[in-house]
N, C-alpha and C positions, 0 to 999 in steps of 0.2 A: 319495868315489866319483869315478872318473876315466873319461873316454870310452874310453881305451885298454883299461882293464880289462874294460869291457862288450863292446867289439869282440872281445877275446881270448876271451871266453865263447861267442862265436859269434852275437851279436845283429847284426841288420842296421842300417844307418845310421838308418832311420826309427824302429826300435825304440829305438836308443840315444838319439835326440832326444826321444822320448816319455818315456823313463825319466828323462833329465836335466830335462825340463820339470816332471815330477811331483815330482822330488827338489827342484827349485828352489822350488816352491810351499811346501814345508815348511821348507827350509833358509834361504831369504832372510829371512823374518820373524824367525827365531831369531837370525840374525846381526845384524839391525837392533836387536833387543831387547838383545842382548849389548853392542853398541856404545853404546847408550844408558846401560846400567848402567855401563859403563866410564867414560863421560863424567861421569856422576853421582859415581862414586867419585873421580875425579880432582878435581872441584869441591869435594867434601867434604874431601879431604885438603888442598887448598890452603887452604880456610877454616880447618881445624884448625891448620895451620902458622902462619897469620896470628894465631891466638888464643893461640899459645904464649907464655908469659910475662906474660899478662894477669891481673891480680889481680881476680877476680870480686867480692870483698868491696869493693874500692875502687870498682869500677863501681856496685855496688849503693849504696854511700854517696853516690856522685856523683849517681845518679838520685834519691835521697831529697833531697839538697841542692837540686838543680834543681826538683824538685816543690814544695818549700818556698818557693823563690824565686818560682816562678810563682804560688803562692797569695798571697804578699806583693804581687806586682804586681797581682793582681786587687783586693785590698784598696786599694791605692794608686789604682788607676783609679776605683774606686767613690768614694773620698774626693775625687778631682779633680772628678768629675762632680757630687757633692754641693756642693762649693765653688762651681762654676760656676753651678749652679741657685740657690744662695743669693745669689750676687753679682747675678745677673740679677734675682732677686725684690727685692733691696735697691735696685738702680738704678731699677727700675720704680716702687717706692714713692716714691723721692726725686723722680723726674720727675712723678709724679702729684701730689705735694704742692706742686709749683710751684717747685722750687729753681732758682736761676739756674745752678748748676753742681753736678754730682754730686760732683766732687772737692773742692768747697769744703765740702760737708756731711759727707762721710765721716769726717773726723778727729773730729768731735763725737760720732760714734756708738761704742758699746762693741761692736765687731764680735764678739768672742769670746763674750760673754754672749748676743748675738742668735743666734749659730749654735747654741748649746746649748739655746736656748728650745724649749719644746714647741709653742707657738703662735707661730711666727715672724712670720706676717703681722700679727697684732694687736700684737705687741711692737715690730715695726719701725715701725708706724704710730704707736704711743704715743711711741716715742723721737723720731721725726721731728717730731711735734706739740710735744713739749717743746723741741726745738731751735728750732722755728719761734717759740715764744713768747719764748725767750731771745735768739735771734739772728735777728730778722725781716729784717735786711738781706741774708741769704742767700737769701731767697725773693722771688718776684714779689709785688708788692703788689697790692691790689685796683685801685688807680688808678695808672696809669703816665702821667707827664706827657707830653703830646704837644706838638709844636712846629708844629702846622699852623694855629694860630690867628694872626691878624695882630696886630702890635703897634700901640698907639694912635698912634704917631708922636711928634712933638716936642710937649712940653707946655710951654706958655708960662710956667706958674707955677714951673718948676724953674729954678734958678740956673745949674748948670753941666752939662757932658756927662756926667760920672760919675754925677751924681744922675739924669740922664735915662735912662742905661743900666740903673741899678738899678730904676727905676721900670718900664721896659719888661720886664725880667726877672721882676719880681714879677707883672707882668700875665700873662705867659706861664705862670708857675707857679701862678697863681690865688691869690696871697697878698696881695692888695691890702687 
């Protein structure tokens, strides 16, 4: 519809403006909707062109493969967490037993069998106790010699300096 056609039919300029305004109320939303559909169609066609030559079965296979890898990673993460918890439990038990060094006691333990154990806490304690009996030098003793006591000084009964030093050391260690 054109303004010239309405004016040629004999409508006044106010009537032409009124008719065009009413026509625009219906026409403009339809044009906007049409433009939206055109835009959607163009986007869909572009997407389809990008998908040409893509093997859907290969993509499905890749998705399945990645899903399996993800599940494997979850299992691996759980295993790492379990190993860390076991390691912390083991180190705590070794420290509690009074070991001089965690690293010195670890080689004596059968780690694999302790990991598989159903009652890990008790089995670790038992294993550490057996190591403590066999290799007590790895653990703090009940009595640690202290060097805060004074030495008796020169003993007139001793003949030479070497014998005096040995007597002083025996005195400090409590082995007289």
